[in-house]
C-alpha positions as CSV (number, residue, x, y, z in Angstrom):
1,M,159.3,210.7,131.3
2,K,155.8,212.0,130.6
3,R,154.1,208.8,131.7
4,I,156.1,208.7,134.9
5,A,155.2,212.3,135.7
6,L,151.5,211.6,135.0
7,T,151.6,208.5,137.2
8,F,153.2,210.4,140.0
9,M,150.7,213.2,139.7
10,A,147.8,210.8,139.7
11,L,149.2,209.1,142.9
12,M,149.6,212.5,144.7
13,L,146.1,213.5,143.7
14,A,144.7,210.2,145.0
15,L,146.5,210.7,148.3
16,M,144.9,214.1,148.6
17,G,141.5,212.6,147.8
18,C,141.3,214.0,144.3
19,T,140.7,212.0,141.1
20,P,142.4,213.3,137.9
21,Q,139.9,213.7,135.1
22,P,140.8,212.1,131.7
23,D,140.9,214.2,128.6
24,L,139.2,211.5,126.5
25,I,136.9,208.6,127.5
26,I,136.5,205.7,125.1
27,L,134.0,202.9,125.7
28,H,134.5,200.0,123.3
29,A,133.8,196.4,122.5
30,G,135.9,193.8,124.2
31,S,137.3,192.7,120.9
32,L,138.7,196.2,120.4
33,S,140.7,196.2,123.6
34,V,144.1,195.4,122.1
35,P,144.0,197.7,119.0
36,F,142.3,200.6,120.9
37,N,144.8,200.5,123.7
38,E,147.6,200.7,121.1
39,A,145.8,203.5,119.3
40,A,145.3,205.4,122.6
41,E,148.9,205.1,123.4
42,A,150.0,206.3,120.0
43,F,147.5,209.2,120.1
44,E,148.9,210.2,123.5
45,E,152.4,210.2,122.2
46,L,151.3,212.5,119.3
47,N,149.4,214.8,121.7
48,P,151.6,215.4,124.8
49,G,149.6,216.1,128.0
50,V,146.5,214.2,126.8
51,T,145.3,211.3,128.9
52,I,142.9,208.6,127.6
53,V,140.8,206.2,129.6
54,T,139.5,203.1,127.8
55,E,136.8,200.8,129.1
56,S,135.6,197.6,127.4
57,A,132.3,195.6,127.6
58,G,130.0,193.7,125.3
59,S,128.9,196.2,122.5
60,R,125.3,196.3,123.6
61,T,126.4,196.9,127.2
62,V,128.7,199.6,126.0
63,C,125.8,201.5,124.5
64,R,123.6,200.9,127.5
65,K,126.2,202.4,129.8
66,V,125.6,205.7,128.0
67,T,121.9,205.5,127.4
68,E,120.7,203.8,130.6
69,L,123.4,204.4,133.2
70,G,124.2,207.9,132.3
71,K,127.9,207.2,131.8
72,L,129.7,209.9,129.9
73,A,131.8,208.9,126.9
74,D,133.6,210.8,124.1
75,V,133.9,207.8,121.8
76,V,131.7,204.7,121.5
77,A,133.0,201.8,119.4
78,V,131.2,198.6,118.9
79,A,131.6,195.3,117.1
80,D,128.3,195.7,115.2
81,Y,127.4,199.1,113.8
82,T,123.7,198.4,114.0
83,V,123.9,198.3,117.8
84,I,124.6,202.1,117.8
85,E,121.5,202.7,115.7
86,D,119.3,200.3,117.7
87,L,120.3,201.5,121.2
88,M,121.7,205.1,120.8
89,F,119.6,206.6,118.0
90,P,118.1,209.2,118.1
91,D,118.7,210.7,121.6
92,Y,122.4,209.9,122.1
93,A,123.7,209.7,118.5
94,D,122.6,210.2,114.9
95,W,125.6,208.9,112.9
96,Y,128.2,206.2,112.9
97,I,131.2,205.3,110.9
98,C,131.9,201.7,109.8
99,F,135.7,201.2,110.1
100,A,136.8,197.6,110.4
101,R,135.9,193.9,109.7
102,N,136.4,190.6,111.4
103,E,135.3,186.9,111.1
104,M,134.1,184.1,113.3
105,V,136.3,181.2,114.2
106,I,136.3,178.4,116.8
107,A,139.2,178.9,119.2
108,Y,140.4,175.8,121.1
109,R,142.6,175.3,124.1
110,D,145.9,173.4,124.2
111,G,145.1,169.7,124.4
112,A,141.5,170.2,123.4
113,P,139.9,166.7,122.8
114,F,139.7,165.8,119.1
115,A,141.2,169.0,117.9
116,D,143.8,167.1,115.9
117,E,141.1,165.0,114.2
118,I,139.3,168.1,113.2
119,K,142.4,169.8,111.8
120,N,143.3,166.7,109.9
121,G,139.9,166.5,108.3
122,E,139.1,163.2,110.1
123,R,136.1,164.7,112.0
124,T,134.0,167.8,111.5
125,W,133.9,170.4,114.3
126,Y,130.1,170.0,114.6
127,D,130.3,166.2,114.9
128,V,132.8,166.5,117.7
129,L,130.8,169.2,119.6
130,V,127.5,167.4,119.5
131,N,128.6,163.8,119.9
132,E,131.7,163.9,122.2
133,D,132.3,164.8,125.9
134,V,133.7,168.3,125.2
135,T,132.8,171.7,126.5
136,Y,132.2,174.8,124.4
137,G,130.8,178.3,124.9
138,H,130.1,181.7,123.5
139,S,129.3,185.2,124.7
140,N,125.9,186.4,125.8
141,P,123.8,187.5,122.7
142,N,121.9,190.0,124.8
143,F,125.1,191.8,125.7
144,D,127.5,191.1,122.9
145,P,127.4,190.8,119.1
146,C,129.8,187.9,119.2
147,G,127.2,186.0,121.1
148,Y,124.4,186.4,118.6
149,R,126.8,185.9,115.8
150,A,127.7,182.5,117.2
151,L,124.0,181.6,117.1
152,M,123.8,182.8,113.6
153,L,126.8,180.7,112.6
154,W,125.0,177.7,114.0
155,Q,122.0,178.4,111.9
156,L,124.0,178.9,108.8
157,A,126.0,175.7,109.5
158,E,122.9,173.7,109.7
159,E,121.9,174.8,106.2
160,Y,125.4,174.8,104.7
161,Y,126.4,171.3,105.9
162,D,122.8,170.0,105.4
163,E,122.5,168.8,109.0
164,P,118.9,169.1,110.1
165,G,118.6,169.8,113.8
166,L,122.2,171.0,114.2
167,Y,121.3,174.4,115.7
168,D,119.2,172.7,118.4
169,D,121.8,170.2,119.2
170,L,124.5,172.8,119.5
171,D,122.2,175.0,121.7
172,A,121.4,172.0,123.9
173,G,125.1,171.2,124.5
174,C,126.0,174.8,125.6
175,P,124.7,175.3,129.2
176,P,124.4,178.8,130.8
177,E,127.6,178.4,132.7
178,N,129.5,178.3,129.4
179,I,128.1,181.7,128.4
180,R,129.8,185.0,129.5
181,P,129.0,188.7,129.0
182,K,131.6,189.3,126.3
183,E,133.9,187.3,124.1
184,T,137.1,188.2,125.9
185,D,135.6,186.9,129.2
186,L,135.9,183.4,127.7
187,I,139.6,183.6,127.3
188,A,140.5,182.9,130.9
189,L,138.0,180.0,131.1
190,Q,139.6,178.5,128.0
191,Q,143.2,179.0,129.1
192,A,142.3,177.4,132.5
193,G,140.9,174.3,130.7
194,A,137.2,175.0,131.7
195,L,136.2,175.2,128.0
196,D,137.6,173.2,125.2
197,Y,136.2,175.2,122.3
198,V,134.9,178.8,122.0
199,F,133.0,180.6,119.2
200,Q,135.3,183.6,118.9
201,Y,136.5,186.4,116.7
202,R,139.5,185.6,114.7
203,S,141.3,188.8,115.8
204,V,140.8,187.9,119.5
205,A,142.1,184.4,119.0
206,E,145.2,185.8,117.2
207,Q,145.8,188.6,119.7
208,H,145.8,186.1,122.6
209,D,147.8,183.4,120.8
210,L,144.9,180.9,120.8
211,E,144.7,178.1,118.3
212,Y,141.6,178.2,116.2
213,L,139.7,176.5,113.5
214,A,139.0,178.6,110.4
215,L,135.5,178.3,109.0
216,P,134.1,178.5,105.4
217,Q,133.3,182.1,104.3
218,E,129.7,180.9,103.8
219,I,129.2,180.7,107.6
220,N,132.0,182.8,109.2
221,L,130.2,186.1,108.6
222,S,133.2,187.7,106.9
223,S,132.4,188.1,103.3
224,P,130.0,190.6,101.5
225,E,129.8,187.9,98.8
226,F,127.6,185.8,101.0
227,A,125.6,188.6,102.6
228,D,122.3,187.2,101.2
229,F,122.9,183.8,102.8
230,Y,124.0,185.4,106.0
231,G,120.7,187.2,106.0
232,T,118.8,183.9,106.4
233,A,120.0,183.7,110.0
234,Q,118.1,185.7,112.7
235,V,118.5,186.0,116.5
236,E,116.1,187.7,118.9
237,V,117.7,189.6,121.8
238,S,116.5,192.0,124.5
239,G,115.3,195.4,123.3
240,K,115.6,199.0,124.6
241,E,112.9,198.6,127.3
242,P,112.2,195.7,129.7
243,G,110.1,193.0,128.0
244,E,110.9,194.3,124.5
245,T,113.0,192.4,122.0
246,V,114.8,193.2,118.8
247,T,115.8,190.8,116.0
248,Y,119.2,190.9,114.5
249,T,119.7,189.5,111.0
250,G,123.0,187.9,109.8
251,K,125.3,190.1,107.8
252,P,129.1,190.5,107.3
253,I,130.9,191.6,110.5
254,V,131.4,195.4,110.5
255,Y,132.6,197.5,113.4
256,G,131.1,201.0,114.1
257,V,132.2,204.1,116.0
258,T,130.4,207.3,117.0
259,I,130.7,210.3,119.2
260,P,127.8,210.6,121.6
261,K,125.8,213.8,121.5
262,N,126.7,214.5,125.2
263,A,130.4,213.8,124.8
264,P,132.3,215.9,127.3
265,H,135.3,216.4,124.9
266,P,133.9,216.4,121.4
267,D,136.8,218.2,119.8
268,L,139.3,215.7,121.1
269,A,137.0,212.8,120.2
270,I,137.0,214.1,116.6
271,A,140.8,214.2,116.7
272,F,141.0,210.6,117.9
273,L,138.7,209.4,115.2
274,R,140.8,211.2,112.6
275,F,143.8,209.3,113.9
276,L,141.8,206.0,114.0
277,L,140.9,206.5,110.3
278,S,144.4,207.6,109.3
279,P,146.9,205.2,107.7
280,E,148.6,204.8,111.1
281,G,145.3,204.0,112.8
282,Q,144.3,201.7,110.0
283,A,147.7,199.9,110.3
284,I,147.1,199.3,114.0
285,M,143.7,197.7,113.2
286,A,145.2,195.5,110.4
287,E,148.2,194.4,112.6
288,N,145.7,193.1,115.2
289,G,143.7,191.0,112.7
290,Q,140.9,193.5,112.1
291,P,141.1,194.6,108.5
292,P,140.2,198.3,108.2
293,I,137.5,199.5,105.8
294,V,139.2,201.9,103.4
295,P,137.8,204.3,102.9
296,A,135.5,204.1,106.0
297,I,131.7,204.3,105.4
298,A,129.4,206.7,107.2
299,S,125.7,206.0,108.0
300,D,124.9,209.6,106.9
301,P,127.9,211.8,105.9
302,T,125.8,215.0,106.2
303,K,125.5,214.4,109.9
304,L,129.2,213.8,110.6
305,P,131.4,216.5,112.1
306,E,132.8,218.5,109.2
307,E,136.4,217.4,110.2
308,L,135.5,213.8,109.5
309,R,133.7,214.0,106.2
310,E,136.8,213.9,104.1
311,L,137.8,210.6,105.7
312,V,134.7,208.6,104.6
313,A,133.5,207.3,101.3
314,E,131.2,209.7,99.4
């Protein structure tokens, strides 16, 4: 009944030329769309009368909406915690919390050429991609961590499989039209048959019922055990200012969240993060293929709002 009443009220306000203002604005990575929508719905049910608006984009775009476009947000959640530090520190944020993990896979469409041969071990994925007439893509590394992680994966694969020149071959076979702003933008292309294979997060593949090829931990950016090897991969992307660049170094995939300094509703944002880091919020992340970090880890616990400090590791 509550949701019907809110919808009717929103419609009446729209007819009168008024736009209802949300109580909480969440900007998040595209790969967080499913779990964050579920978390927002659960939070609303626990807090009658609260309305939440969620908006997704590539993680670097999410931060730039706040820092460059002046968009107000109460919560910013990204697929790589270092993006917050690189793009939002120190003017718009001075802390973040690491709260979930993920891994890279290769998602493939129904009927993708040679998929059966790869699954059966008759061919390797990289042999198929560089030697056969197949299409593959990834997200834009300037906008989205999944994009630069795909390129890191290629670098690691060249070393791991002892295939000199593999990175260049994979790069040459992936034209600009196969690259999209964020990883979830690739789903429709794949489902329509425009792309056979996509370098994707495991959680996104599972959430959208996509078949995927699991990759060795040595190259899928999932395991702290291989952090040193991941660190041999580097990708240069656009920096804060036009003409500047920043280099990202490979590391295990870890998601980060913060509350911008100019958040319009900081108290409610704190309450949402408390829910996200609670057992119920962690269960939502786990059920959607993004293992929560328990306890969560803060960049600097002394800078956290006091209400959040008890929820992070000391």
